[in-house]
PDB file with SEQRES, HELIX, SHEET and CRYST1 records, atoms N, CA, C and O in Angstrom:
SEQRES   1 A   70  UNK UNK UNK UNK UNK UNK UNK UNK UNK UNK UNK UNK UNK          
SEQRES   2 A   70  UNK UNK UNK UNK UNK UNK UNK UNK UNK UNK UNK UNK UNK          
SEQRES   3 A   70  UNK UNK UNK UNK UNK UNK UNK UNK UNK UNK UNK UNK UNK          
SEQRES   4 A   70  UNK UNK UNK UNK UNK UNK UNK UNK UNK UNK UNK UNK UNK          
SEQRES   5 A   70  UNK UNK UNK UNK UNK UNK UNK UNK UNK UNK UNK UNK UNK          
SEQRES   6 A   70  UNK UNK UNK UNK UNK                                          
HELIX    1 AA1 UNK A   42  UNK A   44  5                                   3    
SHEET    1 AA1 3 UNK A   6  UNK A   9  0                                        
SHEET    2 AA1 3 UNK A  45  UNK A  53 -1                                        
SHEET    3 AA1 3 UNK A  23  UNK A  25 -1                                        
SHEET    1 AA2 2 UNK A  12  UNK A  15  0                                        
SHEET    2 AA2 2 UNK A  18  UNK A  21 -1                                        
SHEET    1 AA3 2 UNK A  45  UNK A  53  0                                        
SHEET    2 AA3 2 UNK A  59  UNK A  63 -1                                        
CRYST1    1.000    1.000    1.000  90.00  90.00  90.00 P 1           1          
ATOM      1  N   UNK A   1     -24.230 -19.881  -4.442  1.00  0.00           N  
ATOM      2  CA  UNK A   1     -25.624 -20.317  -4.449  1.00  0.00           C  
ATOM      3  C   UNK A   1     -25.906 -21.242  -5.616  1.00  0.00           C  
ATOM      4  O   UNK A   1     -26.699 -22.175  -5.487  1.00  0.00           O  
ATOM      5  N   UNK A   2     -25.272 -21.002  -6.748  1.00  0.00           N  
ATOM      6  CA  UNK A   2     -25.486 -21.812  -7.954  1.00  0.00           C  
ATOM      7  C   UNK A   2     -24.514 -22.981  -8.046  1.00  0.00           C  
ATOM      8  O   UNK A   2     -24.625 -23.817  -8.942  1.00  0.00           O  
ATOM      9  N   UNK A   3     -23.563 -23.038  -7.122  1.00  0.00           N  
ATOM     10  CA  UNK A   3     -22.500 -24.044  -7.173  1.00  0.00           C  
ATOM     11  C   UNK A   3     -21.645 -23.889  -8.436  1.00  0.00           C  
ATOM     12  O   UNK A   3     -21.152 -24.875  -8.984  1.00  0.00           O  
ATOM     13  N   UNK A   4     -21.477 -22.652  -8.890  1.00  0.00           N  
ATOM     14  CA  UNK A   4     -20.649 -22.343 -10.061  1.00  0.00           C  
ATOM     15  C   UNK A   4     -19.361 -21.675  -9.602  1.00  0.00           C  
ATOM     16  O   UNK A   4     -19.169 -21.404  -8.417  1.00  0.00           O  
ATOM     17  N   UNK A   5     -18.492 -21.417 -10.558  1.00  0.00           N  
ATOM     18  CA  UNK A   5     -17.213 -20.774 -10.269  1.00  0.00           C  
ATOM     19  C   UNK A   5     -17.428 -19.398  -9.645  1.00  0.00           C  
ATOM     20  O   UNK A   5     -18.306 -18.643 -10.062  1.00  0.00           O  
ATOM     21  N   UNK A   6     -16.611 -19.085  -8.637  1.00  0.00           N  
ATOM     22  CA  UNK A   6     -16.642 -17.776  -7.988  1.00  0.00           C  
ATOM     23  C   UNK A   6     -15.350 -17.047  -8.351  1.00  0.00           C  
ATOM     24  O   UNK A   6     -14.256 -17.529  -8.060  1.00  0.00           O  
ATOM     25  N   UNK A   7     -15.483 -15.884  -8.986  1.00  0.00           N  
ATOM     26  CA  UNK A   7     -14.326 -15.073  -9.344  1.00  0.00           C  
ATOM     27  C   UNK A   7     -13.957 -14.153  -8.196  1.00  0.00           C  
ATOM     28  O   UNK A   7     -14.830 -13.482  -7.647  1.00  0.00           O  
ATOM     29  N   UNK A   8     -12.654 -14.101  -7.808  1.00  0.00           N  
ATOM     30  CA  UNK A   8     -12.235 -13.181  -6.756  1.00  0.00           C  
ATOM     31  C   UNK A   8     -12.214 -11.742  -7.263  1.00  0.00           C  
ATOM     32  O   UNK A   8     -12.009 -11.494  -8.451  1.00  0.00           O  
ATOM     33  N   UNK A   9     -12.427 -10.810  -6.357  1.00  0.00           N  
ATOM     34  CA  UNK A   9     -12.383  -9.389  -6.690  1.00  0.00           C  
ATOM     35  C   UNK A   9     -12.249  -8.568  -5.428  1.00  0.00           C  
ATOM     36  O   UNK A   9     -11.897  -9.097  -4.374  1.00  0.00           O  
ATOM     37  N   UNK A  10     -12.525  -7.292  -5.523  1.00  0.00           N  
ATOM     38  CA  UNK A  10     -12.457  -6.400  -4.363  1.00  0.00           C  
ATOM     39  C   UNK A  10     -13.482  -5.288  -4.525  1.00  0.00           C  
ATOM     40  O   UNK A  10     -14.044  -5.093  -5.603  1.00  0.00           O  
ATOM     41  N   UNK A  11     -13.716  -4.563  -3.436  1.00  0.00           N  
ATOM     42  CA  UNK A  11     -14.668  -3.448  -3.442  1.00  0.00           C  
ATOM     43  C   UNK A  11     -13.894  -2.189  -3.084  1.00  0.00           C  
ATOM     44  O   UNK A  11     -13.575  -1.980  -1.914  1.00  0.00           O  
ATOM     45  N   UNK A  12     -13.584  -1.342  -4.069  1.00  0.00           N  
ATOM     46  CA  UNK A  12     -12.841  -0.127  -3.769  1.00  0.00           C  
ATOM     47  C   UNK A  12     -13.713   0.920  -3.065  1.00  0.00           C  
ATOM     48  O   UNK A  12     -14.909   1.031  -3.336  1.00  0.00           O  
ATOM     49  N   UNK A  13     -13.104   1.672  -2.173  1.00  0.00           N  
ATOM     50  CA  UNK A  13     -13.755   2.790  -1.497  1.00  0.00           C  
ATOM     51  C   UNK A  13     -13.114   4.077  -1.989  1.00  0.00           C  
ATOM     52  O   UNK A  13     -11.889   4.177  -2.052  1.00  0.00           O  
ATOM     53  N   UNK A  14     -13.937   5.065  -2.340  1.00  0.00           N  
ATOM     54  CA  UNK A  14     -13.430   6.362  -2.772  1.00  0.00           C  
ATOM     55  C   UNK A  14     -13.565   7.339  -1.618  1.00  0.00           C  
ATOM     56  O   UNK A  14     -14.665   7.561  -1.111  1.00  0.00           O  
ATOM     57  N   UNK A  15     -12.442   7.927  -1.200  1.00  0.00           N  
ATOM     58  CA  UNK A  15     -12.441   8.874  -0.094  1.00  0.00           C  
ATOM     59  C   UNK A  15     -11.533  10.044  -0.431  1.00  0.00           C  
ATOM     60  O   UNK A  15     -10.326   9.867  -0.591  1.00  0.00           O  
ATOM     61  N   UNK A  16     -12.093  11.214  -0.539  1.00  0.00           N  
ATOM     62  CA  UNK A  16     -11.337  12.428  -0.844  1.00  0.00           C  
ATOM     63  C   UNK A  16     -10.505  12.268  -2.115  1.00  0.00           C  
ATOM     64  O   UNK A  16      -9.366  12.731  -2.165  1.00  0.00           O  
ATOM     65  N   UNK A  17     -11.051  11.627  -3.130  1.00  0.00           N  
ATOM     66  CA  UNK A  17     -10.374  11.474  -4.397  1.00  0.00           C  
ATOM     67  C   UNK A  17      -9.354  10.347  -4.447  1.00  0.00           C  
ATOM     68  O   UNK A  17      -8.700  10.155  -5.472  1.00  0.00           O  
ATOM     69  N   UNK A  18      -9.206   9.598  -3.355  1.00  0.00           N  
ATOM     70  CA  UNK A  18      -8.262   8.486  -3.296  1.00  0.00           C  
ATOM     71  C   UNK A  18      -9.056   7.190  -3.222  1.00  0.00           C  
ATOM     72  O   UNK A  18     -10.010   7.086  -2.450  1.00  0.00           O  
ATOM     73  N   UNK A  19      -8.661   6.193  -4.028  1.00  0.00           N  
ATOM     74  CA  UNK A  19      -9.342   4.901  -4.004  1.00  0.00           C  
ATOM     75  C   UNK A  19      -8.588   3.981  -3.050  1.00  0.00           C  
ATOM     76  O   UNK A  19      -7.384   3.771  -3.197  1.00  0.00           O  
ATOM     77  N   UNK A  20      -9.309   3.436  -2.070  1.00  0.00           N  
ATOM     78  CA  UNK A  20      -8.729   2.574  -1.040  1.00  0.00           C  
ATOM     79  C   UNK A  20      -9.378   1.194  -1.105  1.00  0.00           C  
ATOM     80  O   UNK A  20     -10.444   1.033  -1.699  1.00  0.00           O  
ATOM     81  N   UNK A  21      -8.738   0.206  -0.499  1.00  0.00           N  
ATOM     82  CA  UNK A  21      -9.272  -1.160  -0.412  1.00  0.00           C  
ATOM     83  C   UNK A  21     -10.218  -1.211   0.785  1.00  0.00           C  
ATOM     84  O   UNK A  21      -9.841  -0.806   1.885  1.00  0.00           O  
ATOM     85  N   UNK A  22     -11.438  -1.702   0.589  1.00  0.00           N  
ATOM     86  CA  UNK A  22     -12.407  -1.830   1.684  1.00  0.00           C  
ATOM     87  C   UNK A  22     -11.884  -2.791   2.741  1.00  0.00           C  
ATOM     88  O   UNK A  22     -11.202  -3.764   2.417  1.00  0.00           O  
ATOM     89  N   UNK A  23     -12.200  -2.523   3.997  1.00  0.00           N  
ATOM     90  CA  UNK A  23     -11.749  -3.359   5.110  1.00  0.00           C  
ATOM     91  C   UNK A  23     -12.880  -3.649   6.068  1.00  0.00           C  
ATOM     92  O   UNK A  23     -13.849  -2.895   6.159  1.00  0.00           O  
ATOM     93  N   UNK A  24     -12.742  -4.767   6.790  1.00  0.00           N  
ATOM     94  CA  UNK A  24     -13.669  -5.133   7.858  1.00  0.00           C  
ATOM     95  C   UNK A  24     -13.036  -4.721   9.174  1.00  0.00           C  
ATOM     96  O   UNK A  24     -11.831  -4.885   9.369  1.00  0.00           O  
ATOM     97  N   UNK A  25     -13.849  -4.185  10.079  1.00  0.00           N  
ATOM     98  CA  UNK A  25     -13.394  -3.756  11.398  1.00  0.00           C  
ATOM     99  C   UNK A  25     -14.336  -4.329  12.449  1.00  0.00           C  
ATOM    100  O   UNK A  25     -15.552  -4.287  12.260  1.00  0.00           O  
ATOM    101  N   UNK A  26     -13.809  -4.869  13.561  1.00  0.00           N  
ATOM    102  CA  UNK A  26     -14.692  -5.415  14.595  1.00  0.00           C  
ATOM    103  C   UNK A  26     -15.497  -4.323  15.298  1.00  0.00           C  
ATOM    104  O   UNK A  26     -15.052  -3.180  15.395  1.00  0.00           O  
ATOM    105  N   UNK A  27     -16.678  -4.682  15.783  1.00  0.00           N  
ATOM    106  CA  UNK A  27     -17.509  -3.759  16.551  1.00  0.00           C  
ATOM    107  C   UNK A  27     -18.383  -2.877  15.687  1.00  0.00           C  
ATOM    108  O   UNK A  27     -18.321  -2.922  14.458  1.00  0.00           O  
ATOM    109  N   UNK A  28     -19.188  -2.085  16.341  1.00  0.00           N  
ATOM    110  CA  UNK A  28     -20.081  -1.152  15.662  1.00  0.00           C  
ATOM    111  C   UNK A  28     -19.366   0.170  15.416  1.00  0.00           C  
ATOM    112  O   UNK A  28     -18.469   0.529  16.180  1.00  0.00           O  
ATOM    113  N   UNK A  29     -19.742   0.907  14.366  1.00  0.00           N  
ATOM    114  CA  UNK A  29     -19.064   2.180  14.100  1.00  0.00           C  
ATOM    115  C   UNK A  29     -19.353   3.207  15.188  1.00  0.00           C  
ATOM    116  O   UNK A  29     -20.463   3.283  15.714  1.00  0.00           O  
ATOM    117  N   UNK A  30     -18.336   3.991  15.511  1.00  0.00           N  
ATOM    118  CA  UNK A  30     -18.462   5.075  16.494  1.00  0.00           C  
ATOM    119  C   UNK A  30     -18.154   6.383  15.778  1.00  0.00           C  
ATOM    120  O   UNK A  30     -17.069   6.554  15.221  1.00  0.00           O  
ATOM    121  N   UNK A  31     -19.106   7.300  15.795  1.00  0.00           N  
ATOM    122  CA  UNK A  31     -18.951   8.562  15.085  1.00  0.00           C  
ATOM    123  C   UNK A  31     -17.875   9.438  15.738  1.00  0.00           C  
ATOM    124  O   UNK A  31     -17.734   9.480  16.960  1.00  0.00           O  
ATOM    125  N   UNK A  32     -17.124  10.134  14.878  1.00  0.00           N  
ATOM    126  CA  UNK A  32     -16.137  11.097  15.362  1.00  0.00           C  
ATOM    127  C   UNK A  32     -16.837  12.435  15.541  1.00  0.00           C  
ATOM    128  O   UNK A  32     -17.640  12.840  14.700  1.00  0.00           O  
ATOM    129  N   UNK A  33     -16.539  13.108  16.615  1.00  0.00           N  
ATOM    130  CA  UNK A  33     -17.131  14.421  16.877  1.00  0.00           C  
ATOM    131  C   UNK A  33     -16.394  15.487  16.073  1.00  0.00           C  
ATOM    132  O   UNK A  33     -15.194  15.371  15.825  1.00  0.00           O  
ATOM    133  N   UNK A  34     -17.099  16.490  15.683  1.00  0.00           N  
ATOM    134  CA  UNK A  34     -16.584  17.692  15.031  1.00  0.00           C  
ATOM    135  C   UNK A  34     -16.111  17.492  13.592  1.00  0.00           C  
ATOM    136  O   UNK A  34     -16.517  18.258  12.718  1.00  0.00           O  
ATOM    137  N   UNK A  35     -15.263  16.489  13.308  1.00  0.00           N  
ATOM    138  CA  UNK A  35     -14.697  16.351  11.962  1.00  0.00           C  
ATOM    139  C   UNK A  35     -15.501  15.402  11.084  1.00  0.00           C  
ATOM    140  O   UNK A  35     -15.256  15.336   9.879  1.00  0.00           O  
ATOM    141  N   UNK A  36     -16.436  14.680  11.642  1.00  0.00           N  
ATOM    142  CA  UNK A  36     -17.262  13.749  10.883  1.00  0.00           C  
ATOM    143  C   UNK A  36     -16.575  12.413  10.650  1.00  0.00           C  
ATOM    144  O   UNK A  36     -15.431  12.210  11.057  1.00  0.00           O  
ATOM    145  N   UNK A  37     -17.273  11.522  10.004  1.00  0.00           N  
ATOM    146  CA  UNK A  37     -16.735  10.186   9.749  1.00  0.00           C  
ATOM    147  C   UNK A  37     -16.844   9.299  10.977  1.00  0.00           C  
ATOM    148  O   UNK A  37     -17.558   9.620  11.926  1.00  0.00           O  
ATOM    149  N   UNK A  38     -16.126   8.173  10.952  1.00  0.00           N  
ATOM    150  CA  UNK A  38     -16.138   7.250  12.077  1.00  0.00           C  
ATOM    151  C   UNK A  38     -14.718   7.003  12.565  1.00  0.00           C  
ATOM    152  O   UNK A  38     -13.750   7.164  11.822  1.00  0.00           O  
ATOM    153  N   UNK A  39     -14.616   6.605  13.843  1.00  0.00           N  
ATOM    154  CA  UNK A  39     -13.324   6.265  14.423  1.00  0.00           C  
ATOM    155  C   UNK A  39     -12.920   4.877  13.947  1.00  0.00           C  
ATOM    156  O   UNK A  39     -13.775   4.029  13.693  1.00  0.00           O  
ATOM    157  N   UNK A  40     -11.605   4.645  13.825  1.00  0.00           N  
ATOM    158  CA  UNK A  40     -11.114   3.322  13.480  1.00  0.00           C  
ATOM    159  C   UNK A  40      -9.683   3.158  13.956  1.00  0.00           C  
ATOM    160  O   UNK A  40      -8.978   4.133  14.218  1.00  0.00           O  
ATOM    161  N   UNK A  41      -9.271   1.901  14.063  1.00  0.00           N  
ATOM    162  CA  UNK A  41      -7.917   1.567  14.476  1.00  0.00           C  
ATOM    163  C   UNK A  41      -7.279   0.788  13.327  1.00  0.00           C  
ATOM    164  O   UNK A  41      -7.761  -0.289  12.977  1.00  0.00           O  
ATOM    165  N   UNK A  42      -6.219   1.306  12.743  1.00  0.00           N  
ATOM    166  CA  UNK A  42      -5.574   0.660  11.598  1.00  0.00           C  
ATOM    167  C   UNK A  42      -5.115  -0.758  11.916  1.00  0.00           C  
ATOM    168  O   UNK A  42      -5.051  -1.601  11.021  1.00  0.00           O  
ATOM    169  N   UNK A  43      -4.795  -1.032  13.177  1.00  0.00           N  
ATOM    170  CA  UNK A  43      -4.296  -2.355  13.561  1.00  0.00           C  
ATOM    171  C   UNK A  43      -5.384  -3.422  13.542  1.00  0.00           C  
ATOM    172  O   UNK A  43      -5.071  -4.613  13.523  1.00  0.00           O  
ATOM    173  N   UNK A  44      -6.654  -3.022  13.545  1.00  0.00           N  
ATOM    174  CA  UNK A  44      -7.740  -4.004  13.567  1.00  0.00           C  
ATOM    175  C   UNK A  44      -8.455  -4.109  12.230  1.00  0.00           C  
ATOM    176  O   UNK A  44      -9.569  -4.630  12.169  1.00  0.00           O  
ATOM    177  N   UNK A  45      -7.842  -3.626  11.163  1.00  0.00           N  
ATOM    178  CA  UNK A  45      -8.442  -3.665   9.832  1.00  0.00           C  
ATOM    179  C   UNK A  45      -8.094  -4.973   9.125  1.00  0.00           C  
ATOM    180  O   UNK A  45      -6.946  -5.417   9.164  1.00  0.00           O  
ATOM    181  N   UNK A  46      -9.080  -5.585   8.480  1.00  0.00           N  
ATOM    182  CA  UNK A  46      -8.873  -6.791   7.688  1.00  0.00           C  
ATOM    183  C   UNK A  46      -9.393  -6.509   6.278  1.00  0.00           C  
ATOM    184  O   UNK A  46     -10.590  -6.277   6.108  1.00  0.00           O  
ATOM    185  N   UNK A  47      -8.522  -6.522   5.262  1.00  0.00           N  
ATOM    186  CA  UNK A  47      -8.982  -6.265   3.891  1.00  0.00           C  
ATOM    187  C   UNK A  47     -10.095  -7.232   3.490  1.00  0.00           C  
ATOM    188  O   UNK A  47     -10.067  -8.409   3.850  1.00  0.00           O  
ATOM    189  N   UNK A  48     -11.069  -6.727   2.746  1.00  0.00           N  
ATOM    190  CA  UNK A  48     -12.197  -7.550   2.293  1.00  0.00           C  
ATOM    191  C   UNK A  48     -11.890  -8.128   0.916  1.00  0.00           C  
ATOM    192  O   UNK A  48     -11.510  -7.411  -0.010  1.00  0.00           O  
ATOM    193  N   UNK A  49     -12.067  -9.454   0.805  1.00  0.00           N  
ATOM    194  CA  UNK A  49     -11.958 -10.137  -0.471  1.00  0.00           C  
ATOM    195  C   UNK A  49     -13.384 -10.486  -0.894  1.00  0.00           C  
ATOM    196  O   UNK A  49     -14.138 -11.058  -0.106  1.00  0.00           O  
ATOM    197  N   UNK A  50     -13.756 -10.153  -2.111  1.00  0.00           N  
ATOM    198  CA  UNK A  50     -15.109 -10.414  -2.610  1.00  0.00           C  
ATOM    199  C   UNK A  50     -15.051 -11.501  -3.677  1.00  0.00           C  
ATOM    200  O   UNK A  50     -14.166 -11.499  -4.531  1.00  0.00           O  
ATOM    201  N   UNK A  51     -16.001 -12.428  -3.619  1.00  0.00           N  
ATOM    202  CA  UNK A  51     -16.119 -13.470  -4.645  1.00  0.00           C  
ATOM    203  C   UNK A  51     -17.491 -13.340  -5.289  1.00  0.00           C  
ATOM    204  O   UNK A  51     -18.503 -13.248  -4.594  1.00  0.00           O  
ATOM    205  N   UNK A  52     -17.524 -13.333  -6.632  1.00  0.00           N  
ATOM    206  CA  UNK A  52     -18.763 -13.162  -7.390  1.00  0.00           C  
ATOM    207  C   UNK A  52     -19.032 -14.402  -8.231  1.00  0.00           C  
ATOM    208  O   UNK A  52     -18.153 -14.881  -8.948  1.00  0.00           O  
ATOM    209  N   UNK A  53     -20.265 -14.923  -8.137  1.00  0.00           N  
ATOM    210  CA  UNK A  53     -20.675 -16.066  -8.928  1.00  0.00           C  
ATOM    211  C   UNK A  53     -20.725 -15.664 -10.401  1.00  0.00           C  
ATOM    212  O   UNK A  53     -21.309 -14.640 -10.756  1.00  0.00           O  
ATOM    213  N   UNK A  54     -20.105 -16.485 -11.253  1.00  0.00           N  
ATOM    214  CA  UNK A  54     -20.067 -16.171 -12.682  1.00  0.00           C  
ATOM    215  C   UNK A  54     -21.410 -16.387 -13.360  1.00  0.00           C  
ATOM    216  O   UNK A  54     -21.612 -15.922 -14.482  1.00  0.00           O  
ATOM    217  N   UNK A  55     -22.336 -17.087 -12.700  1.00  0.00           N  
ATOM    218  CA  UNK A  55     -23.641 -17.339 -13.314  1.00  0.00           C  
ATOM    219  C   UNK A  55     -24.703 -16.349 -12.841  1.00  0.00           C  
ATOM    220  O   UNK A  55     -25.344 -15.688 -13.659  1.00  0.00           O  
ATOM    221  N   UNK A  56     -24.893 -16.244 -11.520  1.00  0.00           N  
ATOM    222  CA  UNK A  56     -26.004 -15.433 -11.005  1.00  0.00           C  
ATOM    223  C   UNK A  56     -25.582 -14.081 -10.437  1.00  0.00           C  
ATOM    224  O   UNK A  56     -26.432 -13.229 -10.178  1.00  0.00           O  
ATOM    225  N   UNK A  57     -24.268 -13.873 -10.239  1.00  0.00           N  
ATOM    226  CA  UNK A  57     -23.801 -12.594  -9.712  1.00  0.00           C  
ATOM    227  C   UNK A  57     -23.791 -12.501  -8.196  1.00  0.00           C  
ATOM    228  O   UNK A  57     -23.435 -11.455  -7.653  1.00  0.00           O  
ATOM    229  N   UNK A  58     -24.173 -13.572  -7.492  1.00  0.00           N  
ATOM    230  CA  UNK A  58     -24.157 -13.581  -6.023  1.00  0.00           C  
ATOM    231  C   UNK A  58     -22.754 -13.237  -5.538  1.00  0.00           C  
ATOM    232  O   UNK A  58     -21.772 -13.717  -6.104  1.00  0.00           O  
ATOM    233  N   UNK A  59     -22.646 -12.410  -4.493  1.00  0.00           N  
ATOM    234  CA  UNK A  59     -21.352 -11.997  -3.959  1.00  0.00           C  
ATOM    235  C   UNK A  59     -21.215 -12.450  -2.513  1.00  0.00           C  
ATOM    236  O   UNK A  59     -22.126 -12.275  -1.705  1.00  0.00           O  
ATOM    237  N   UNK A  60     -20.046 -13.044  -2.196  1.00  0.00           N  
ATOM    238  CA  UNK A  60     -19.682 -13.400  -0.822  1.00  0.00           C  
ATOM    239  C   UNK A  60     -18.477 -12.558  -0.443  1.00  0.00           C  
ATOM    240  O   UNK A  60     -17.565 -12.373  -1.249  1.00  0.00           O  
ATOM    241  N   UNK A  61     -18.471 -12.047   0.781  1.00  0.00           N  
ATOM    242  CA  UNK A  61     -17.358 -11.235   1.270  1.00  0.00           C  
ATOM    243  C   UNK A  61     -16.645 -11.971   2.386  1.00  0.00           C  
ATOM    244  O   UNK A  61     -17.278 -12.592   3.239  1.00  0.00           O  
ATOM    245  N   UNK A  62     -15.314 -11.896   2.374  1.00  0.00           N  
ATOM    246  CA  UNK A  62     -14.490 -12.512   3.399  1.00  0.00           C  
ATOM    247  C   UNK A  62     -13.458 -11.511   3.892  1.00  0.00           C  
ATOM    248  O   UNK A  62     -12.869 -10.778   3.098  1.00  0.00           O  
ATOM    249  N   UNK A  63     -13.239 -11.477   5.201  1.00  0.00           N  
ATOM    250  CA  UNK A  63     -12.178 -10.648   5.764  1.00  0.00           C  
ATOM    251  C   UNK A  63     -10.882 -11.450   5.656  1.00  0.00           C  
ATOM    252  O   UNK A  63     -10.776 -12.552   6.194  1.00  0.00           O  
ATOM    253  N   UNK A  64      -9.900 -10.882   4.955  1.00  0.00           N  
ATOM    254  CA  UNK A  64      -8.635 -11.580   4.736  1.00  0.00           C  
ATOM    255  C   UNK A  64      -7.962 -11.859   6.071  1.00  0.00           C  
ATOM    256  O   UNK A  64      -7.787 -10.949   6.882  1.00  0.00           O  
ATOM    257  N   UNK A  65      -7.587 -13.099   6.301  1.00  0.00           N  
ATOM    258  CA  UNK A  65      -6.950 -13.507   7.549  1.00  0.00           C  
ATOM    259  C   UNK A  65      -5.477 -13.137   7.489  1.00  0.00           C  
ATOM    260  O   UNK A  65      -4.796 -13.466   6.518  1.00  0.00           O  
ATOM    261  N   UNK A  66      -4.969 -12.450   8.528  1.00  0.00           N  
ATOM    262  CA  UNK A  66      -3.552 -12.095   8.521  1.00  0.00           C  
ATOM    263  C   UNK A  66      -2.691 -13.348   8.679  1.00  0.00           C  
ATOM    264  O   UNK A  66      -3.145 -14.332   9.262  1.00  0.00           O  
ATOM    265  N   UNK A  67      -1.455 -13.328   8.169  1.00  0.00           N  
ATOM    266  CA  UNK A  67      -0.581 -14.490   8.326  1.00  0.00           C  
ATOM    267  C   UNK A  67      -0.292 -14.755   9.793  1.00  0.00           C  
ATOM    268  O   UNK A  67      -0.207 -13.826  10.597  1.00  0.00           O  
ATOM    269  N   UNK A  68      -0.139 -16.038  10.138  1.00  0.00           N  
ATOM    270  CA  UNK A  68       0.149 -16.427  11.522  1.00  0.00           C  
ATOM    271  C   UNK A  68       1.557 -15.966  11.913  1.00  0.00           C  
ATOM    272  O   UNK A  68       2.504 -16.069  11.133  1.00  0.00           O  
ATOM    273  N   UNK A  69       1.665 -15.460  13.134  1.00  0.00           N  
ATOM    274  CA  UNK A  69       2.977 -15.034  13.654  1.00  0.00           C  
ATOM    275  C   UNK A  69       3.736 -16.261  14.144  1.00  0.00           C  
ATOM    276  O   UNK A  69       3.165 -17.126  14.809  1.00  0.00           O  
ATOM    277  N   UNK A  70       5.008 -16.334  13.819  1.00  0.00           N  
ATOM    278  CA  UNK A  70       5.830 -17.478  14.254  1.00  0.00           C  
ATOM    279  C   UNK A  70       6.498 -17.193  15.577  1.00  0.00           C  
ATOM    280  O   UNK A  70       7.227 -18.039  16.096  1.00  0.00           O  
TER     281      UNK A  70                                                      
END                                                                             
């Protein structure tokens, strides 16, 4: 927004005492019955890369693109 340098970073998620890398998943969340939480497919996860403006603190999030298959 300020047209200043954007520093790369990440947003850690804490789950059951373990710190994980936040990911983007397509579609809306679907609740899991009985055990709680939401359903997900590991194959459709894209790690989130966060960029923060060094002046105003504005944050942009990007889903990391997987490498192209040859």
